[in-house]
N, CA, C and O of each residue as an XYZ file, in Angstrom:
892
protein
N      91.904     36.190    127.659
C      91.631     37.124    126.556
C      92.940     37.485    125.858
O      93.921     37.842    126.510
N      92.948     37.390    124.521
C      94.117     37.786    123.753
C      94.135     39.303    123.581
O      93.092     39.956    123.564
N      95.364     39.856    123.454
C      95.531     41.293    123.266
C      96.167     41.556    121.906
O      97.171     40.942    121.545
N      95.564     42.483    121.157
C      96.061     42.852    119.834
C      96.402     44.335    119.841
O      95.591     45.161    120.260
N      97.602     44.672    119.376
C      97.985     46.072    119.198
C      97.804     46.432    117.732
O      98.433     45.837    116.857
N      96.935     47.416    117.464
C      96.678     47.861    116.093
C      97.482     49.135    115.822
O      97.169     50.200    116.354
N      98.509     49.016    115.000
C      99.333     50.169    114.632
C      98.701     50.781    113.379
O      99.135     50.526    112.256
N      97.677     51.585    113.602
C      96.829     52.124    112.543
C      96.456     53.557    112.906
O      95.932     53.809    113.991
N      96.732     54.514    111.981
C      96.476     55.925    112.291
C      95.135     56.420    111.769
O      94.795     57.587    111.965
N      94.365     55.557    111.109
C      93.028     55.923    110.644
C      92.013     55.511    111.713
O      91.812     54.323    111.964
N      91.380     56.499    112.336
C      90.465     56.226    113.449
C      89.298     55.339    113.023
O      88.857     54.489    113.797
N      88.792     55.525    111.804
C      87.669     54.723    111.325
C      88.046     53.261    111.169
O      87.281     52.374    111.546
N      89.225     53.009    110.613
C      89.678     51.630    110.432
C      89.952     50.992    111.796
O      89.631     49.824    112.014
N      90.542     51.758    112.703
C      90.805     51.242    114.048
C      89.504     50.838    114.734
O      89.440     49.798    115.389
N      88.471     51.660    114.583
C      87.164     51.321    115.162
C      86.613     50.045    114.541
O      86.052     49.203    115.242
N      86.773     49.900    113.221
C      86.314     48.693    112.546
C      87.023     47.446    113.050
O      86.402     46.395    113.207
N      88.325     47.560    113.305
C      89.093     46.432    113.835
C      88.588     46.059    115.223
O      88.389     44.882    115.527
N      88.381     47.071    116.061
C      87.886     46.817    117.421
C      86.504     46.171    117.393
O      86.245     45.212    118.120
N      85.619     46.702    116.549
C      84.252     46.163    116.465
C      84.242     44.717    115.969
O      83.374     43.931    116.351
N      85.210     44.370    115.117
C      85.276     43.018    114.561
C      85.820     42.003    115.564
O      85.308     40.888    115.660
N      86.854     42.386    116.309
C      87.554     41.426    117.169
C      87.036     41.386    118.610
O      87.068     40.336    119.252
N      86.562     42.524    119.114
C      86.156     42.596    120.527
C      85.067     41.599    120.924
O      85.153     41.038    122.017
N      84.041     41.345    120.093
C      83.014     40.376    120.498
C      83.542     38.959    120.670
O      82.852     38.107    121.230
N      84.752     38.698    120.196
C      85.339     37.357    120.276
C      86.412     37.289    121.364
O      87.349     36.495    121.280
N      86.258     38.136    122.388
C      87.191     38.154    123.525
C      88.624     38.453    123.090
O      89.574     37.882    123.625
N      88.771     39.345    122.122
C      90.088     39.811    121.694
C      90.149     41.314    121.972
O      89.447     42.099    121.335
N      90.978     41.699    122.911
C      91.122     43.112    123.271
C      92.009     43.812    122.249
O      93.090     43.322    121.921
N      91.557     44.950    121.749
C      92.323     45.699    120.755
C      92.686     47.066    121.315
O      91.829     47.793    121.818
N      93.978     47.407    121.220
C      94.440     48.725    121.646
C      95.127     49.409    120.476
O      95.944     48.801    119.784
N      94.792     50.679    120.255
C      95.470     51.452    119.222
C      96.704     52.131    119.777
O      96.903     52.181    120.991
N      97.530     52.652    118.889
C      98.737     53.377    119.291
C      98.391     54.841    119.528
O      97.715     55.466    118.711
N      98.853     55.383    120.641
C      98.600     56.788    120.961
C      99.718     57.705    120.477
O      99.459     58.813    120.006
N     100.958     57.242    120.594
C     102.127     58.051    120.236
C     102.903     57.325    119.142
O     103.586     56.339    119.419
N     102.805     57.798    117.911
C     103.449     57.123    116.790
C     104.957     57.351    116.753
O     105.652     56.779    115.912
N     105.462     58.181    117.656
C     106.915     58.300    117.825
C     107.444     57.271    118.816
O     108.653     57.072    118.928
N     106.538     56.623    119.529
C     106.947     55.688    120.589
C     106.223     54.352    120.442
O     105.753     53.781    121.426
N     106.136     53.861    119.216
C     105.412     52.612    118.970
C     106.051     51.443    119.716
O     105.340     50.607    120.273
N     107.373     51.372    119.734
C     108.046     50.264    120.408
C     107.823     50.333    121.912
O     107.661     49.298    122.558
N     107.812     51.516    122.470
C     107.530     51.668    123.894
C     106.124     51.214    124.240
O     105.920     50.546    125.254
N     105.142     51.571    123.400
C     103.763     51.152    123.647
C     103.614     49.644    123.442
O     102.870     48.985    124.169
N     104.320     49.102    122.453
C     104.307     47.653    122.247
C     104.836     46.936    123.485
O     104.238     45.966    123.950
N     105.950     47.412    124.013
C     106.570     46.769    125.169
C     105.695     46.860    126.408
O     105.602     45.913    127.189
N     105.049     48.018    126.578
C     104.206     48.207    127.759
C     102.929     47.370    127.683
O     102.443     46.884    128.704
N     102.385     47.200    126.475
C     101.105     46.502    126.304
C     101.270     44.983    126.236
O     100.371     44.235    126.620
N     102.444     44.532    125.738
C     102.731     43.094    125.600
C     101.614     42.362    124.836
O     100.986     41.460    125.391
N     101.360     42.732    123.589
C     100.264     42.105    122.845
C     100.602     40.680    122.414
O     101.769     40.293    122.351
N      99.557     39.912    122.121
C      99.743     38.577    121.566
C      99.893     38.621    120.051
O     100.391     37.673    119.445
N      99.456     39.738    119.431
C      99.530     39.886    117.975
C      99.531     41.370    117.640
O      98.919     42.177    118.339
N     100.227     41.719    116.560
C     100.280     43.111    116.102
C      99.671     43.205    114.707
O     100.031     42.437    113.814
N      98.747     44.148    114.520
C      98.221     44.492    113.202
C      98.924     45.776    112.773
O      98.826     46.793    113.458
N      99.628     45.737    111.649
C     100.526     46.836    111.262
C     100.160     47.428    109.908
O     100.114     46.716    108.905
N      99.900     48.737    109.883
C      99.728     49.430    108.606
C     101.109     49.747    108.036
O     102.090     49.778    108.779
N     101.196     49.981    106.738
C     102.479     50.365    106.137
C     102.685     51.867    106.235
O     103.738     52.322    106.682
N     101.682     52.644    105.819
C     101.798     54.110    105.816
C     101.441     54.653    107.195
O     100.283     54.619    107.613
N     102.450     55.149    107.888
C     102.272     55.669    109.245
C     102.983     57.013    109.374
O     103.866     57.320    108.573
N     102.611     57.821    110.370
C     103.352     59.058    110.608
C     104.799     58.759    111.003
O     105.065     57.768    111.684
N     105.707     59.591    110.588
C     107.125     59.554    110.976
C     107.915     58.444    110.275
O     108.843     58.743    109.523
N     107.570     57.172    110.505
C     108.271     56.064    109.856
C     107.254     55.016    109.434
O     106.174     54.914    110.016
N     107.613     54.226    108.404
C     106.628     53.275    107.880
C     106.569     51.993    108.716
O     107.398     51.756    109.595
N     105.552     51.176    108.405
C     105.339     49.954    109.168
C     106.466     48.953    109.041
O     106.691     48.157    109.954
N     107.190     48.977    107.909
C     108.318     48.066    107.747
C     109.384     48.323    108.813
O     109.965     47.393    109.373
N     109.626     49.607    109.078
C     110.617     49.978    110.097
C     110.241     49.390    111.456
O     111.080     48.815    112.149
N     108.968     49.544    111.825
C     108.555     49.077    113.148
C     108.445     47.554    113.199
O     108.609     46.953    114.261
N     108.170     46.936    112.062
C     108.183     45.473    112.004
C     109.582     44.960    112.326
O     109.741     44.018    113.102
N     110.598     45.588    111.723
C     111.985     45.188    112.008
C     112.332     45.423    113.476
O     112.975     44.584    114.107
N     111.903     46.571    114.021
C     112.193     46.889    115.411
C     111.569     45.859    116.360
O     112.208     45.424    117.318
N     110.335     45.479    116.091
C     109.668     44.482    116.927
C     110.367     43.136    116.798
O     110.543     42.429    117.790
N     110.765     42.779    115.576
C     111.432     41.497    115.364
C     112.771     41.419    116.093
O     113.250     40.323    116.383
N     113.379     42.563    116.392
C     114.637     42.567    117.139
C     114.447     42.143    118.585
O     115.392     41.700    119.238
N     113.212     42.281    119.089
C     112.990     42.011    120.509
C     111.916     40.968    120.787
O     111.759     40.535    121.928
N     111.168     40.556    119.748
C     110.042     39.666    120.011
C     109.688     38.847    118.766
O     109.905     39.278    117.633
N     109.138     37.659    119.010
C     108.643     36.818    117.913
C     107.122     36.858    117.824
O     106.521     35.986    117.197
N     106.492     37.856    118.441
C     105.040     37.990    118.417
C     104.546     38.052    116.963
O     105.196     38.689    116.134
N     103.423     37.414    116.630
C     102.913     37.465    115.257
C     102.594     38.904    114.819
O     102.036     39.695    115.580
N     102.965     39.215    113.570
C     102.692     40.528    112.982
C     101.936     40.323    111.667
O     102.379     39.579    110.792
N     100.799     40.989    111.544
C      99.992     40.914    110.325
C      99.870     42.323    109.757
O      99.389     43.226    110.440
N     100.302     42.516    108.514
C     100.152     43.811    107.860
C      98.735     43.964    107.315
O      98.156     43.023    106.772
N      98.190     45.170    107.473
C      96.912     45.538    106.863
C      97.147     46.826    106.093
O      97.403     47.870    106.693
N      97.062     46.761    104.769
C      97.417     47.941    103.977
C      96.731     47.920    102.617
O      96.432     46.861    102.067
N      96.487     49.122    102.089
C      95.951     49.250    100.735
C      97.058     49.076     99.697
O      96.783     48.855     98.517
N      98.317     49.179    100.147
C      99.460     48.937     99.254
C      99.697     47.436     99.166
O     100.686     46.909     99.677
N      98.752     46.758     98.496
C      98.716     45.297     98.545
C      99.204     44.635     97.262
O      98.792     43.522     96.938
N     100.086     45.324     96.528
C     100.677     44.697     95.350
C     101.655     43.606     95.804
O     102.055     43.554     96.967
N     102.021     42.752     94.876
C     102.861     41.614     95.222
C     104.193     42.026     95.847
O     104.686     41.353     96.752
N     104.775     43.126     95.372
C     106.068     43.567     95.899
C     105.971     43.900     97.385
O     106.842     43.510     98.163
N     104.917     44.619     97.788
C     104.755     44.979     99.190
C     104.449     43.761    100.052
O     104.923     43.664    101.184
N     103.667     42.844     99.527
C     103.343     41.634    100.283
C     104.608     40.814    100.528
O     104.863     40.369    101.647
N     105.396     40.620     99.473
C     106.641     39.849     99.608
C     107.603     40.549    100.565
O     108.242     39.901    101.394
N     107.703     41.879    100.450
C     108.613     42.639    101.309
C     108.192     42.532    102.773
O     109.035     42.382    103.658
N     106.887     42.610    103.024
C     106.384     42.497    104.392
C     106.728     41.137    104.999
O     107.156     41.056    106.150
N     106.540     40.080    104.228
C     106.851     38.740    104.725
C     108.352     38.611    104.982
O     108.769     38.016    105.975
N     109.157     39.172    104.084
C     110.613     39.115    104.270
C     111.068     39.911    105.485
O     112.100     39.599    106.079
N     110.312     40.933    105.857
C     110.641     41.724    107.044
C     110.291     41.002    108.341
O     110.672     41.445    109.425
N     109.560     39.880    108.232
C     109.218     39.119    109.428
C     107.739     39.047    109.713
O     107.334     38.513    110.746
N     106.902     39.585    108.796
C     105.452     39.516    109.005
C     104.954     38.084    108.815
O     105.562     37.294    108.092
N     103.842     37.765    109.472
C     103.253     36.429    109.382
C     102.148     36.345    108.327
O     101.832     35.259    107.840
N     101.558     37.501    107.974
C     100.482     37.494    106.977
C     100.261     38.916    106.498
O     100.826     39.861    107.048
N      99.430     39.064    105.460
C      99.134     40.369    104.863
C      97.660     40.381    104.461
O      97.193     39.507    103.730
N      96.932     41.398    104.956
C      95.518     41.543    104.627
C      95.329     42.856    103.866
O      95.616     43.921    104.411
N      94.852     42.804    102.619
C      94.666     44.035    101.837
C      93.507     44.874    102.385
O      92.530     44.331    102.901
N      93.624     46.199    102.267
C      92.522     47.126    102.529
C      91.849     47.462    101.207
O      92.519     47.526    100.176
N      90.525     47.679    101.218
C      89.605     47.476    102.353
C      89.446     45.988    102.628
O      89.357     45.178    101.706
N      89.410     45.642    103.908
C      89.370     44.225    104.261
C      87.953     43.778    104.605
O      87.128     44.560    105.077
N      87.701     42.515    104.356
C      86.452     41.897    104.772
C      86.586     41.531    106.245
O      87.561     40.889    106.635
N      85.623     41.929    107.064
C      85.724     41.704    108.507
C      85.801     40.216    108.855
O      86.486     39.835    109.804
N      85.110     39.386    108.097
C      85.153     37.951    108.362
C      86.534     37.370    108.076
O      87.001     36.472    108.776
N      87.179     37.895    107.034
C      88.536     37.447    106.702
C      89.505     37.880    107.797
O      90.344     37.093    108.236
N      89.386     39.137    108.239
C      90.239     39.627    109.319
C      90.098     38.753    110.557
O      91.097     38.312    111.124
N      88.872     38.501    110.975
C      88.622     37.695    112.165
C      89.187     36.286    112.006
O      89.835     35.771    112.918
N      88.948     35.665    110.861
C      89.408     34.293    110.640
C      90.926     34.201    110.683
O      91.478     33.278    111.282
N      91.601     35.155    110.051
C      93.059     35.113    110.016
C      93.653     35.368    111.395
O      94.589     34.682    111.806
N      93.117     36.347    112.106
C      93.626     36.656    113.446
C      93.421     35.461    114.376
O      94.340     35.070    115.096
N      92.232     34.886    114.364
C      91.968     33.732    115.225
C      92.866     32.547    114.876
O      93.348     31.850    115.769
N      93.091     32.321    113.593
C      93.921     31.193    113.170
C      95.364     31.374    113.639
O      95.984     30.422    114.113
N      95.899     32.586    113.509
C      97.282     32.838    113.927
C      97.414     32.739    115.444
O      98.392     32.187    115.948
N      96.435     33.271    116.173
C      96.472     33.177    117.632
C      96.427     31.721    118.080
O      97.147     31.325    118.996
N      95.581     30.926    117.432
C      95.486     29.501    117.772
C      96.808     28.787    117.522
O      97.311     28.053    118.373
N      97.355     29.020    116.335
C      98.600     28.344    115.960
C      99.727     28.715    116.904
O     100.543     27.871    117.276
N      99.767     29.983    117.290
C     100.892     30.473    118.082
C     100.792     30.100    119.544
O     101.788     29.719    120.159
N      99.589     30.207    120.112
C      99.476     30.115    121.565
C      98.834     28.829    122.069
O      98.799     28.598    123.278
N      98.334     28.004    121.190
C      97.862     26.704    121.646
C      99.024     25.799    122.022
O      98.868     24.848    122.788
N     100.207     26.114    121.463
C     101.348     25.244    121.688
C     102.468     25.910    122.467
O     103.341     25.224    122.999
N     102.460     27.223    122.542
C     103.544     27.903    123.258
C     103.042     29.221    123.815
O     102.307     29.942    123.141
N     103.428     29.538    125.022
C     103.041     30.800    125.637
C     103.928     31.934    125.155
O     105.033     31.698    124.666
N     103.453     33.152    125.289
C     104.249     34.302    124.890
C     105.233     34.657    125.993
O     104.944     34.477    127.176
N     106.391     35.159    125.601
C     107.379     35.550    126.598
C     107.169     37.016    126.952
O     106.861     37.835    126.085
N     107.335     37.338    128.223
C     107.105     38.696    128.679
C     108.356     39.543    128.449
O     109.472     39.030    128.375
N     108.140     40.838    128.340
C     109.243     41.770    128.228
C     108.993     42.945    129.151
O     107.851     43.256    129.492
N     110.091     43.602    129.555
C     110.007     44.824    130.357
C     110.766     45.901    129.602
O     111.923     45.705    129.232
N     110.114     47.053    129.369
C     110.742     48.143    128.628
C     110.896     49.365    129.521
O     109.994     49.697    130.290
N     112.049     50.037    129.418
C     112.257     51.280    130.154
C     113.266     52.128    129.393
O     114.392     51.697    129.148
N     112.856     53.338    129.021
C     113.717     54.283    128.313
C     114.314     53.674    127.041
O     115.453     53.962    126.675
N     113.525     52.832    126.378
C     113.974     52.238    125.128
C     114.741     50.941    125.278
O     114.980     50.246    124.291
N     115.133     50.601    126.504
C     115.818     49.328    126.761
C     114.762     48.256    127.002
O     113.840     48.454    127.794
N     114.896     47.123    126.321
C     113.898     46.064    126.403
C     114.545     44.789    126.929
O     115.437     44.228    126.292
N     114.092     44.337    128.094
C     114.582     43.102    128.689
C     113.573     41.998    128.412
O     112.413     42.082    128.818
N     114.030     40.964    127.716
C     113.172     39.829    127.370
C     113.287     38.776    128.461
O     114.346     38.178    128.653
N     112.177     38.552    129.178
C     112.195     37.594    130.288
C     112.199     36.152    129.809
O     112.484     35.233    130.576
N     111.879     35.960    128.528
C     111.851     34.609    127.998
C     113.237     34.025    127.797
O     113.492     32.867    128.127
N     114.157     34.866    127.236
C     115.496     34.347    126.965
C     116.597     35.119    127.677
O     117.778     34.824    127.488
N     116.224     36.119    128.507
C     117.214     36.825    129.316
C     118.079     37.798    128.535
O     119.170     38.148    128.987
N     117.613     38.244    127.365
C     118.407     39.162    126.557
C     117.957     40.604    126.768
O     116.815     40.868    127.143
N     118.891     41.539    126.515
C     118.597     42.967    126.607
C     118.855     43.593    125.249
O     119.880     43.332    124.619
N     117.918     44.424    124.800
C     118.055     45.075    123.497
C     117.835     46.566    123.660
O     116.925     46.995    124.369
N     118.688     47.369    122.986
C     118.525     48.823    123.003
C     118.833     49.371    121.618
O     119.948     49.226    121.117
N     117.837     50.003    121.004
C     117.962     50.588    119.673
C     118.470     49.564    118.664
O     119.324     49.866    117.831
N     117.934     48.353    118.751
C     118.286     47.317    117.794
C     119.569     46.567    118.099
O     119.936     45.643    117.373
N     120.261     46.956    119.174
C     121.521     46.293    119.539
C     121.301     45.375    120.733
O     120.732     45.788    121.743
N     121.749     44.138    120.616
C     121.640     43.185    121.707
C     122.829     43.323    122.640
O     123.973     43.417    122.195
N     122.550     43.333    123.945
C     123.595     43.449    124.958
C     123.675     42.120    125.704
O     122.701     41.685    126.318
N     124.826     41.486    125.649
C     125.009     40.207    126.344
C     125.091     40.445    127.847
O     125.862     41.282    128.316
N     124.285     39.696    128.592
C     124.265     39.807    130.047
C     124.651     38.468    130.670
O     124.247     37.404    130.201
N     125.447     38.550    131.741
C     125.703     37.338    132.510
C     124.454     37.016    133.332
O     123.536     37.831    133.420
N     124.425     35.833    133.928
C     123.284     35.438    134.745
C     123.053     36.426    135.882
O     121.915     36.804    136.159
N     124.126     36.840    136.537
C     123.994     37.778    137.660
C     123.561     39.163    137.190
O     122.742     39.813    137.840
N     124.112     39.618    136.050
C     123.733     40.931    135.520
C     122.252     40.948    135.153
O     121.554     41.932    135.399
N     121.779     39.851    134.564
C     120.356     39.751    134.216
C     119.491     39.832    135.468
O     118.493     40.552    135.477
N     119.855     39.109    136.520
C     119.042     39.111    137.747
C     119.035     40.474    138.421
O     118.014     40.898    138.963
N     120.175     41.162    138.390
C     120.229     42.513    138.968
C     119.297     43.437    138.198
O     118.484     44.144    138.793
N     119.418     43.431    136.857
C     118.609     44.327    136.036
C     117.128     43.992    136.156
O     116.297     44.897    136.239
N     116.786     42.713    136.165
C     115.392     42.304    136.297
C     114.809     42.794    137.618
O     113.704     43.336    137.644
N     115.537     42.609    138.705
C     115.047     43.030    140.026
C     114.843     44.541    140.081
O     113.852     45.011    140.639
N     115.775     45.306    139.507
C     115.649     46.763    139.516
C     114.489     47.228    138.637
O     113.756     48.143    139.013
N     114.317     46.601    137.460
C     113.227     46.987    136.574
C     111.863     46.622    137.144
O     110.880     47.326    136.914
N     111.804     45.520    137.890
C     110.545     45.130    138.525
C     110.169     46.082    139.654
O     109.029     46.091    140.118
N     111.140     46.883    140.090
C     110.902     47.847    141.175
C     111.231     49.271    140.717
O     111.764     50.071    141.485
N     110.901     49.579    139.437
C     111.200     50.911    138.896
C     110.655     52.013    139.811
O     109.515     51.960    140.272
N     111.509     53.009    140.058
C     111.096     54.123    140.897
C     111.275     53.886    142.384
O     111.030     54.781    143.193
N     111.704     52.678    142.752
C     111.916     52.337    144.160
C     113.378     51.962    144.375
O     113.997     51.324    143.523
N     113.918     52.360    145.513
C     115.280     51.968    145.855
C     115.284     50.515    146.310
O     114.537     50.129    147.209
N     116.142     49.712    145.671
C     116.272     48.299    146.027
C     117.532     48.137    146.867
O     118.624     48.507    146.437
N     117.379     47.589    148.051
C     118.513     47.453    148.950
C     119.533     46.453    148.413
O     119.204     45.586    147.603
N     120.769     46.586    148.873
C     121.816     45.643    148.470
C     121.470     44.236    148.949
O     121.779     43.250    148.280
N     120.827     44.152    150.111
C     120.453     42.843    150.648
C     119.443     42.149    149.726
O     119.535     40.946    149.485
N     118.476     42.928    149.214
C     117.471     42.363    148.307
C     118.114     41.860    147.031
O     117.767     40.789    146.532
N     119.059     42.637    146.498
C     119.743     42.226    145.278
C     120.591     40.973    145.499
O     120.643     40.087    144.646
N     121.251     40.914    146.648
C     122.068     39.736    146.943
C     121.196     38.494    147.088
O     121.585     37.402    146.674
N     120.021     38.667    147.674
C     119.087     37.550    147.792
C     118.615     37.105    146.400
O     118.478     35.909    146.140
N     118.366     38.076    145.507
C     117.923     37.741    144.153
C     119.014     37.020    143.366
O     118.730     36.138    142.556
N     120.273     37.409    143.617
C     121.385     36.806    142.888
C     121.693     35.392    143.355
O     121.846     34.480    142.543
N     121.781     35.223    144.632
C     122.252     33.938    145.140
C     121.168     33.099    145.799
O     121.393     31.942    146.154
N     119.970     33.701    145.962
C     118.822     32.976    146.498
C     119.178     32.205    147.771
O     118.846     31.031    147.937
N     119.853     32.906    148.639
C     120.264     32.284    149.889
C     120.398     33.349    150.958
O     120.661     34.513    150.654
N     120.220     32.961    152.194
C     120.401     33.879    153.320
C     121.827     33.845    153.851
O     122.176     34.634    154.729
N     122.661     32.938    153.329
C     124.028     32.823    153.822
C     124.855     34.027    153.387
O     124.488     34.727    152.443
N     125.942     34.263    154.057
C     126.757     35.454    153.802
C     127.412     35.392    152.422
O     127.977     34.372    152.029
N     127.322     36.491    151.708
C     128.014     36.636    150.430
C     128.774     37.956    150.486
O     128.237     38.962    150.951
N     129.993     37.959    150.027
C     130.821     39.159    150.037
C     130.143     40.271    149.233
O     129.856     40.093    148.049
N     129.887     41.409    149.869
C     129.200     42.502    149.178
C     130.008     43.052    148.009
O     129.443     43.641    147.087
N     131.322     42.863    148.041
C     132.136     43.335    146.924
C     131.748     42.638    145.618
O     131.873     43.210    144.535
N     131.275     41.389    145.740
C     130.855     40.644    144.557
C     129.664     41.337    143.895
O     129.599     41.423    142.669
N     128.728     41.829    144.698
C     127.590     42.569    144.163
C     128.064     43.854    143.503
O     127.615     44.192    142.408
N     128.966     44.570    144.159
C     129.485     45.829    143.615
C     130.138     45.611    142.255
O     129.939     46.402    141.332
N     130.920     44.534    142.132
C     131.589     44.229    140.867
C     130.560     43.943    139.773
O     130.698     44.429    138.650
N     129.521     43.150    140.096
C     128.488     42.808    139.114
C     127.722     44.045    138.658
O     127.452     44.201    137.467
N     127.369     44.927    139.596
C     126.665     46.161    139.239
C     127.562     47.030    138.364
O     127.092     47.632    137.398
N     128.834     47.097    138.692
C     129.777     47.888    137.907
C     129.887     47.390    136.477
O     129.904     48.185    135.537
N     129.962     46.075    136.309
C     130.047     45.503    134.964
C     128.775     45.765    134.164
O     128.832     46.066    132.972
N     127.614     45.645    134.838
C     126.340     45.906    134.181
C     126.256     47.360    133.733
O     125.829     47.646    132.614
N     126.658     48.266    134.596
C     126.636     49.697    134.253
C     127.513     49.982    133.038
O     127.136     50.752    132.154
N     128.679     49.359    133.004
C     129.605     49.582    131.904
C     128.983     49.136    130.582
O     129.120     49.823    129.570
N     128.304     47.997    130.585
C     127.653     47.500    129.374
C     126.531     48.445    128.938
O     126.354     48.692    127.746
N     125.782     48.968    129.898
C     124.704     49.899    129.576
C     125.258     51.208    129.009
O     124.718     51.754    128.048
N     126.345     51.706    129.616
C     126.954     52.954    129.141
C     127.531     52.798    127.742
O     127.514     53.742    126.952
N     128.043     51.607    127.433
C     128.658     51.378    126.124
C     127.661     51.502    124.978
O     128.057     51.761    123.842
N     126.366     51.318    125.264
C     125.347     51.451    124.212
C     124.562     52.758    124.348
O     123.576     52.967    123.642
N     124.996     53.628    125.248
C     124.359     54.939    125.377
C     123.387     55.092    126.522
O     122.710     56.115    126.625
N     123.302     54.078    127.402
C     122.377     54.156    128.536
C     123.122     54.650    129.781
O     123.245     53.933    130.774
N     123.611     55.880    129.704
C     124.322     56.466    130.838
C     123.351     56.795    131.968
O     122.242     57.269    131.718
N     123.759     56.550    133.192
C     122.935     56.887    134.355
C     121.671     56.075    134.470
O     120.739     56.483    135.163
N     121.612     54.916    133.799
C     120.409     54.078    133.836
C     120.154     53.563    135.252
O     119.010     53.486    135.699
N     121.229     53.215    135.945
C     121.136     52.743    137.338
C     121.798     53.776    138.240
O     122.950     54.151    138.022
N     121.072     54.233    139.248
C     121.575     55.235    140.186
C     121.853     54.595    141.540
O     121.070     53.784    142.034
N     122.980     54.975    142.129
C     123.335     54.481    143.468
C     122.727     55.372    144.541
O     122.860     56.595    144.490
N     122.064     54.759    145.507
C     121.619     55.459    146.706
C     122.573     55.032    147.817
O     122.416     53.965    148.410
N     123.560     55.879    148.088
C     124.663     55.501    148.970
C     124.166     55.078    150.344
O     123.355     55.755    150.976
N     124.679     53.941    150.780
C     124.307     53.390    152.076
C     122.993     52.661    152.081
O     122.596     52.105    153.104
N     122.288     52.651    150.923
C     120.966     52.010    150.851
C     120.942     50.925    149.775
O     120.733     49.750    150.078
N     121.159     51.323    148.506
C     121.088     50.364    147.425
C     121.104     51.042    146.069
O     121.878     51.975    145.855
N     120.261     50.588    145.149
C     120.255     51.091    143.784
C     118.814     51.333    143.331
O     117.864     50.758    143.864
N     118.686     52.226    142.303
C     117.345     52.540    141.797
C     117.418     52.820    140.301
O     118.384     53.408    139.814
N     116.381     52.392    139.575
C     116.149     52.812    138.192
C     114.951     53.752    138.242
O     113.833     53.331    138.540
N     115.195     55.036    137.948
C     114.128     56.040    138.079
C     113.225     56.041    136.866
O     112.274     56.821    136.805
């Protein structure tokens, strides 16, 4: 089943989208917190985003750019502001298509199905993990925070991935060393300490202070 995130603040239109797509095994979820659209996008991991232009707090163009910083997921604008200037601007922002409001349900269904087919018949979607605004892309190993990409070494990526996969749990140093070197043979623990230190420094440089907490004598945790 494909998942669609509808960034739409009109409850009636959202219901219409759900009623149109749900019978075709397409799950539709609306946004609950319009201040945290990127967080909800990251948590839901949709196969496609339907984006309105006029939204509370910030417009759809802003969130289209934010999503494009972390994902290549298809984005389709649905808006009554369907003049040529807005359509061209939406496409330039990274959108894949534009459907004017009021929309014909058959057109909506046909376009969504066509984009899903084109995108996922040939390539799978890459997963992401989001925490406190930091987005780790499992497809290419990149980390993004507030639109800024943070370069990670192979070891830094594996440390962060292991900690994020165990959010709220203390991960032992032994577990992290196993994740890094994938071996039971002895590895100098100082090497792990150095890698964690470098990762912390990179996180702090972009404003993610205290992202990783040390549990002395045990390991590390992302709360």
